[in-house]
TIMI-435681 format. One line per field, with one value per residue: x, y, z of N, C-alpha, C, O in turn. Coordinates in nm, 2 decimals, padded with zeros to 4 digits. Example, Ala and Ser with C-alpha at 12.3 -4.5 7.8 and 13.67 -1.06 7.14 Angstrom:
2
n_c1	c(01.32; 01.28)
n_c2	c(-00.57; -00.22)
n_c3	c(00.78; 00.71)
ca_c1	c(01.23; 01.37)
ca_c2	c(-00.45; -00.11)
ca_c3	c(00.78; 00.71)
c_c1	c(01.32; 01.29)
c_c2	c(-00.33; 00.00)
c_c3	c(00.78; 00.79)
o_c1	c(01.42; 01.34)
o_c2	c(-00.33; 00.11)
o_c3	c(00.85; 00.80)
# end
This chain:
124
n_c1	c(08.83; 08.57; 08.23; 08.04; 08.02; 07.94; 07.97; 08.04; 08.02; 08.10; 07.89; 08.00; 08.24; 08.15; 08.05; 08.28; 08.40; 08.26; 08.26; 08.53; 08.56; 08.35; 08.53; 08.74; 08.65; 08.67; 08.50; 08.38; 08.40; 08.20; 08.02; 08.02; 07.94; 07.68; 07.57; 07.58; 07.46; 07.18; 07.18; 07.11; 06.87; 06.79; 06.66; 06.67; 06.68; 06.73; 06.99; 07.13; 07.15; 07.27; 07.51; 07.61; 07.55; 07.36; 07.03; 07.01; 07.23; 07.25; 07.05; 07.14; 07.39; 07.28; 07.13; 07.34; 07.48; 07.29; 07.25; 07.52; 07.72; 07.89; 08.16; 08.32; 08.53; 08.62; 08.88; 09.08; 09.01; 08.75; 08.73; 08.62; 08.75; 08.86; 08.71; 08.91; 09.04; 09.09; 09.27; 09.17; 09.35; 09.24; 09.27; 09.34; 09.49; 09.66; 09.85; 09.93; 10.04; 10.25; 10.40; 10.47; 10.66; 10.86; 10.98; 11.23; 11.18; 11.28; 11.19; 10.96; 11.00; 11.03; 11.22; 11.38; 11.57; 11.43; 11.11; 10.89; 10.60; 10.42; 10.49; 10.42; 10.15; 10.06; 10.15; 10.03)
n_c2	c(05.82; 05.60; 05.67; 05.46; 05.07; 04.95; 04.80; 04.81; 04.58; 04.37; 04.13; 03.89; 03.88; 03.89; 03.65; 03.46; 03.51; 03.38; 03.10; 03.09; 03.10; 02.87; 02.66; 02.70; 02.70; 02.46; 02.19; 02.16; 02.42; 02.57; 02.40; 02.47; 02.75; 02.69; 02.53; 02.72; 02.94; 02.82; 02.79; 03.03; 03.08; 03.10; 03.05; 02.78; 02.90; 03.15; 03.14; 02.99; 03.18; 03.39; 03.24; 03.16; 02.92; 02.59; 02.51; 02.27; 02.18; 02.31; 02.18; 01.91; 01.93; 01.99; 01.77; 01.57; 01.68; 01.62; 01.34; 01.29; 01.24; 01.43; 01.47; 01.58; 01.64; 01.60; 01.72; 01.62; 01.80; 01.88; 02.07; 02.15; 02.00; 02.03; 01.80; 01.53; 01.48; 01.33; 01.38; 01.26; 01.25; 01.31; 01.10; 01.22; 01.45; 01.37; 01.27; 01.46; 01.63; 01.44; 01.42; 01.70; 01.72; 01.54; 01.70; 01.97; 02.29; 02.52; 02.48; 02.57; 02.83; 02.88; 03.04; 02.85; 02.59; 02.34; 02.17; 02.33; 02.33; 02.52; 02.64; 02.41; 02.40; 02.64; 02.65; 02.42)
n_c3	c(07.54; 07.42; 07.39; 07.38; 07.37; 07.15; 06.84; 06.50; 06.29; 06.01; 05.87; 05.79; 05.91; 06.17; 06.15; 06.11; 06.34; 06.53; 06.44; 06.49; 06.78; 06.83; 06.73; 06.92; 07.16; 07.45; 07.55; 07.81; 07.90; 07.77; 07.89; 08.15; 08.13; 08.07; 08.24; 08.49; 08.40; 08.38; 08.65; 08.72; 08.63; 08.34; 08.02; 07.78; 07.53; 07.53; 07.63; 07.44; 07.24; 07.36; 07.43; 07.19; 07.06; 07.03; 07.10; 07.13; 07.23; 07.46; 07.60; 07.59; 07.74; 08.03; 08.04; 08.05; 08.28; 08.49; 08.47; 08.56; 08.40; 08.26; 08.34; 08.52; 08.77; 09.12; 09.35; 09.64; 09.85; 09.75; 09.54; 09.24; 08.94; 08.62; 08.32; 08.25; 07.92; 07.62; 07.30; 06.98; 06.70; 06.37; 06.06; 05.84; 05.94; 06.13; 05.93; 05.80; 06.01; 06.06; 05.82; 05.83; 06.02; 05.96; 05.77; 05.77; 05.97; 05.80; 05.57; 05.53; 05.58; 05.83; 06.08; 06.25; 06.41; 06.46; 06.53; 06.73; 06.95; 06.91; 06.63; 06.45; 06.48; 06.39; 06.13; 06.02)
ca_c1	c(08.74; 08.43; 08.12; 07.97; 08.10; 07.85; 08.06; 07.94; 08.13; 08.02; 07.83; 08.09; 08.32; 08.08; 08.04; 08.43; 08.44; 08.16; 08.31; 08.64; 08.48; 08.31; 08.66; 08.85; 08.59; 08.68; 08.37; 08.36; 08.41; 08.05; 07.93; 08.03; 07.84; 07.55; 07.51; 07.57; 07.33; 07.05; 07.12; 07.05; 06.71; 06.81; 06.61; 06.76; 06.66; 06.79; 07.15; 07.19; 07.17; 07.38; 07.65; 07.65; 07.57; 07.23; 06.96; 07.01; 07.34; 07.21; 06.96; 07.24; 07.50; 07.22; 07.11; 07.48; 07.52; 07.17; 07.32; 07.65; 07.80; 07.97; 08.30; 08.38; 08.59; 08.68; 09.01; 09.07; 08.94; 08.63; 08.70; 08.58; 08.82; 08.81; 08.73; 09.01; 09.01; 09.19; 09.20; 09.22; 09.39; 09.17; 09.37; 09.43; 09.54; 09.80; 09.93; 09.97; 10.15; 10.39; 10.47; 10.55; 10.73; 10.98; 11.07; 11.27; 11.10; 11.31; 11.14; 10.80; 11.02; 11.04; 11.37; 11.38; 11.62; 11.38; 10.99; 10.84; 10.48; 10.31; 10.51; 10.37; 09.99; 10.07; 10.18; 09.91)
ca_c2	c(05.68; 05.61; 05.67; 05.34; 05.00; 04.90; 04.77; 04.80; 04.46; 04.33; 04.02; 03.80; 03.89; 03.80; 03.48; 03.43; 03.51; 03.27; 03.00; 03.06; 03.07; 02.76; 02.55; 02.72; 02.66; 02.32; 02.14; 02.21; 02.59; 02.57; 02.35; 02.56; 02.86; 02.68; 02.52; 02.88; 03.04; 02.73; 02.81; 03.17; 03.10; 03.16; 02.95; 02.73; 02.96; 03.27; 03.08; 02.95; 03.30; 03.43; 03.17; 03.13; 02.77; 02.56; 02.48; 02.10; 02.15; 02.35; 02.05; 01.80; 01.96; 01.99; 01.62; 01.52; 01.69; 01.52; 01.23; 01.25; 01.18; 01.54; 01.41; 01.67; 01.57; 01.67; 01.70; 01.60; 01.91; 01.91; 02.17; 02.11; 02.00; 02.02; 01.66; 01.49; 01.49; 01.31; 01.40; 01.16; 01.31; 01.26; 01.05; 01.32; 01.54; 01.28; 01.23; 01.61; 01.66; 01.34; 01.47; 01.82; 01.70; 01.49; 01.80; 02.08; 02.40; 02.62; 02.44; 02.64; 02.96; 02.91; 03.08; 02.77; 02.45; 02.23; 02.22; 02.37; 02.32; 02.66; 02.63; 02.31; 02.42; 02.76; 02.61; 02.35)
ca_c3	c(07.58; 07.35; 07.47; 07.36; 07.32; 07.02; 06.73; 06.34; 06.27; 05.90; 05.93; 05.73; 06.01; 06.29; 06.11; 06.13; 06.49; 06.60; 06.39; 06.57; 06.91; 06.86; 06.74; 07.01; 07.29; 07.46; 07.56; 07.94; 07.94; 07.74; 07.98; 08.29; 08.11; 08.06; 08.42; 08.57; 08.36; 08.43; 08.78; 08.74; 08.61; 08.20; 07.93; 07.68; 07.39; 07.53; 07.64; 07.32; 07.16; 07.43; 07.44; 07.03; 07.06; 06.96; 07.20; 07.16; 07.32; 07.63; 07.68; 07.61; 07.88; 08.13; 08.06; 08.11; 08.44; 08.57; 08.49; 08.61; 08.29; 08.23; 08.33; 08.60; 08.90; 09.25; 09.39; 09.76; 09.91; 09.70; 09.47; 09.09; 08.84; 08.47; 08.30; 08.19; 07.76; 07.52; 07.17; 06.88; 06.57; 06.27; 06.01; 05.76; 06.03; 06.17; 05.82; 05.78; 06.11; 06.06; 05.70; 05.85; 06.12; 05.90; 05.72; 05.89; 05.97; 05.74; 05.44; 05.53; 05.58; 05.96; 06.13; 06.33; 06.35; 06.48; 06.56; 06.86; 06.99; 06.83; 06.50; 06.36; 06.49; 06.33; 05.99; 05.98)
c_c1	c(08.63; 08.31; 08.02; 08.05; 08.01; 07.97; 08.00; 08.06; 08.04; 07.99; 07.90; 08.20; 08.28; 08.10; 08.16; 08.43; 08.37; 08.22; 08.46; 08.62; 08.46; 08.42; 08.74; 08.79; 08.60; 08.54; 08.32; 08.36; 08.25; 07.96; 07.91; 07.92; 07.73; 07.49; 07.50; 07.45; 07.17; 07.05; 07.08; 06.91; 06.71; 06.74; 06.70; 06.76; 06.76; 06.96; 07.20; 07.22; 07.26; 07.52; 07.68; 07.63; 07.38; 07.16; 06.95; 07.15; 07.35; 07.15; 07.06; 07.32; 07.40; 07.16; 07.22; 07.49; 07.40; 07.22; 07.47; 07.77; 07.88; 08.11; 08.39; 08.42; 08.59; 08.80; 08.96; 09.03; 08.80; 08.64; 08.67; 08.72; 08.79; 08.79; 08.87; 08.97; 09.10; 09.14; 09.27; 09.26; 09.28; 09.29; 09.43; 09.51; 09.67; 09.91; 10.01; 10.07; 10.25; 10.43; 10.55; 10.67; 10.86; 11.06; 11.14; 11.21; 11.15; 11.26; 11.01; 10.85; 11.01; 11.19; 11.39; 11.46; 11.54; 11.21; 10.94; 10.69; 10.39; 10.37; 10.43; 10.22; 09.99; 10.04; 10.08; 09.76)
c_c2	c(05.69; 05.63; 05.54; 05.21; 04.92; 04.90; 04.75; 04.70; 04.42; 04.19; 03.89; 03.81; 03.85; 03.69; 03.42; 03.41; 03.40; 03.14; 02.97; 03.02; 02.92; 02.63; 02.56; 02.68; 02.53; 02.30; 02.18; 02.34; 02.62; 02.49; 02.43; 02.68; 02.81; 02.63; 02.65; 02.93; 02.98; 02.77; 02.93; 03.16; 03.12; 03.00; 02.92; 02.84; 03.09; 03.24; 03.05; 03.09; 03.40; 03.37; 03.12; 02.99; 02.72; 02.51; 02.34; 02.09; 02.20; 02.21; 01.93; 01.82; 01.94; 01.84; 01.54; 01.54; 01.63; 01.41; 01.18; 01.22; 01.30; 01.53; 01.51; 01.62; 01.67; 01.62; 01.66; 01.67; 01.94; 02.01; 02.11; 02.11; 01.99; 01.84; 01.65; 01.44; 01.42; 01.34; 01.30; 01.25; 01.24; 01.21; 01.14; 01.40; 01.51; 01.28; 01.35; 01.63; 01.56; 01.39; 01.61; 01.82; 01.61; 01.60; 01.91; 02.22; 02.50; 02.60; 02.55; 02.80; 02.99; 02.96; 02.98; 02.64; 02.34; 02.30; 02.23; 02.35; 02.41; 02.64; 02.51; 02.33; 02.53; 02.72; 02.51; 02.45)
c_c3	c(07.51; 07.42; 07.47; 07.33; 07.21; 06.91; 06.60; 06.29; 06.12; 05.95; 05.89; 05.86; 06.14; 06.26; 06.18; 06.27; 06.58; 06.55; 06.47; 06.68; 06.91; 06.84; 06.87; 07.15; 07.33; 07.52; 07.70; 07.98; 07.87; 07.86; 08.13; 08.28; 08.13; 08.16; 08.52; 08.53; 08.37; 08.55; 08.80; 08.69; 08.43; 08.14; 07.86; 07.56; 07.40; 07.59; 07.51; 07.26; 07.23; 07.42; 07.29; 07.02; 07.03; 07.10; 07.25; 07.24; 07.46; 07.66; 07.69; 07.75; 07.99; 08.16; 08.12; 08.24; 08.52; 08.59; 08.53; 08.52; 08.21; 08.22; 08.43; 08.72; 09.02; 09.31; 09.56; 09.88; 09.86; 09.60; 09.33; 09.00; 08.69; 08.43; 08.22; 08.01; 07.72; 07.39; 07.07; 06.77; 06.46; 06.18; 05.92; 05.81; 06.08; 06.04; 05.79; 05.87; 06.10; 05.92; 05.74; 05.93; 06.07; 05.82; 05.80; 05.87; 05.85; 05.59; 05.41; 05.58; 05.73; 06.00; 06.26; 06.31; 06.39; 06.54; 06.69; 06.87; 06.88; 06.68; 06.43; 06.36; 06.41; 06.17; 05.94; 05.98)
o_c1	c(08.58; 08.32; 07.93; 08.16; 08.04; 08.04; 07.91; 08.17; 07.92; 08.04; 07.88; 08.22; 08.35; 08.17; 08.15; 08.46; 08.42; 08.24; 08.50; 08.67; 08.53; 08.41; 08.79; 08.86; 08.55; 08.47; 08.21; 08.31; 08.19; 07.85; 07.81; 07.84; 07.65; 07.38; 07.41; 07.36; 07.07; 06.94; 07.01; 06.84; 06.60; 06.74; 06.81; 06.87; 06.83; 07.04; 07.32; 07.34; 07.31; 07.62; 07.76; 07.72; 07.29; 07.23; 06.91; 07.17; 07.41; 07.21; 07.06; 07.31; 07.44; 07.15; 07.21; 07.50; 07.44; 07.24; 07.51; 07.88; 07.95; 08.17; 08.52; 08.34; 08.56; 08.81; 08.85; 09.01; 08.73; 08.52; 08.70; 08.78; 08.69; 08.85; 08.93; 08.87; 09.21; 09.03; 09.39; 09.18; 09.25; 09.40; 09.55; 09.60; 09.77; 10.03; 10.13; 10.18; 10.36; 10.55; 10.66; 10.76; 10.96; 11.18; 11.09; 11.18; 11.06; 11.28; 10.97; 10.76; 10.99; 11.28; 11.41; 11.43; 11.59; 11.18; 10.96; 10.65; 10.31; 10.28; 10.37; 10.15; 09.89; 09.95; 10.03; 09.65)
o_c2	c(05.80; 05.58; 05.52; 05.23; 04.80; 05.00; 04.67; 04.75; 04.43; 04.14; 03.79; 03.70; 03.78; 03.62; 03.35; 03.30; 03.34; 03.06; 02.86; 02.91; 02.84; 02.53; 02.47; 02.65; 02.45; 02.40; 02.23; 02.36; 02.70; 02.53; 02.43; 02.72; 02.86; 02.67; 02.66; 02.94; 03.05; 02.79; 02.95; 03.26; 03.15; 02.88; 02.98; 02.85; 03.13; 03.34; 03.08; 03.10; 03.49; 03.43; 03.03; 02.94; 02.81; 02.47; 02.30; 01.98; 02.15; 02.14; 01.86; 01.75; 01.84; 01.79; 01.47; 01.45; 01.60; 01.37; 01.06; 01.18; 01.27; 01.58; 01.52; 01.55; 01.79; 01.50; 01.67; 01.61; 02.02; 02.04; 01.99; 02.21; 01.93; 01.75; 01.73; 01.37; 01.43; 01.33; 01.26; 01.34; 01.12; 01.26; 01.16; 01.43; 01.57; 01.29; 01.35; 01.66; 01.61; 01.40; 01.64; 01.90; 01.61; 01.60; 01.93; 02.26; 02.58; 02.69; 02.59; 02.88; 03.11; 02.91; 03.04; 02.57; 02.24; 02.42; 02.13; 02.36; 02.38; 02.61; 02.55; 02.28; 02.52; 02.76; 02.52; 02.40)
o_c3	c(07.53; 07.53; 07.55; 07.27; 07.21; 06.89; 06.59; 06.26; 06.12; 06.05; 05.96; 05.91; 06.21; 06.33; 06.28; 06.32; 06.67; 06.64; 06.49; 06.71; 06.99; 06.90; 06.92; 07.25; 07.25; 07.55; 07.70; 08.09; 07.93; 07.90; 08.19; 08.36; 08.21; 08.19; 08.61; 08.61; 08.38; 08.60; 08.91; 08.72; 08.40; 08.19; 07.85; 07.51; 07.32; 07.60; 07.49; 07.23; 07.17; 07.39; 07.28; 06.95; 07.01; 07.19; 07.36; 07.30; 07.55; 07.74; 07.79; 07.84; 08.06; 08.28; 08.22; 08.32; 08.63; 08.70; 08.54; 08.55; 08.11; 08.13; 08.43; 08.79; 09.02; 09.33; 09.59; 09.99; 09.93; 09.57; 09.32; 08.98; 08.66; 08.49; 08.16; 07.99; 07.78; 07.35; 07.07; 06.75; 06.47; 06.20; 05.92; 05.74; 06.07; 06.06; 05.76; 05.84; 06.13; 05.92; 05.70; 05.92; 06.14; 05.81; 05.92; 05.76; 05.81; 05.50; 05.30; 05.62; 05.76; 05.94; 06.37; 06.22; 06.35; 06.57; 06.77; 06.76; 06.79; 06.60; 06.33; 06.27; 06.34; 06.10; 05.83; 05.94)
# end
């Protein structure tokens, strides 16, 4: 077991990790972290550094929470539910996806007879 958890990651790898995190993190996950850290008394600058986001994102989320426009819902028992989101594909991505689905997976070297959810996502 290592004595420390501190890693020596190259700056370029750290930048790639942060970019991946920002792309993968769905809006309400960040909102939950921001709101909980606000409730714990943390300041926007501190949170932005800790959560790898901008201060303006922190302010925007807090403002949306106060205005009731964040999109969180409650079920019949009062439990918090994630907001319903719809994703709109950008035109270029929609064209690429349609072109991909018209071809067989074997064309791209996949060992499948038909497309499944993860395979087109990986290929794109």
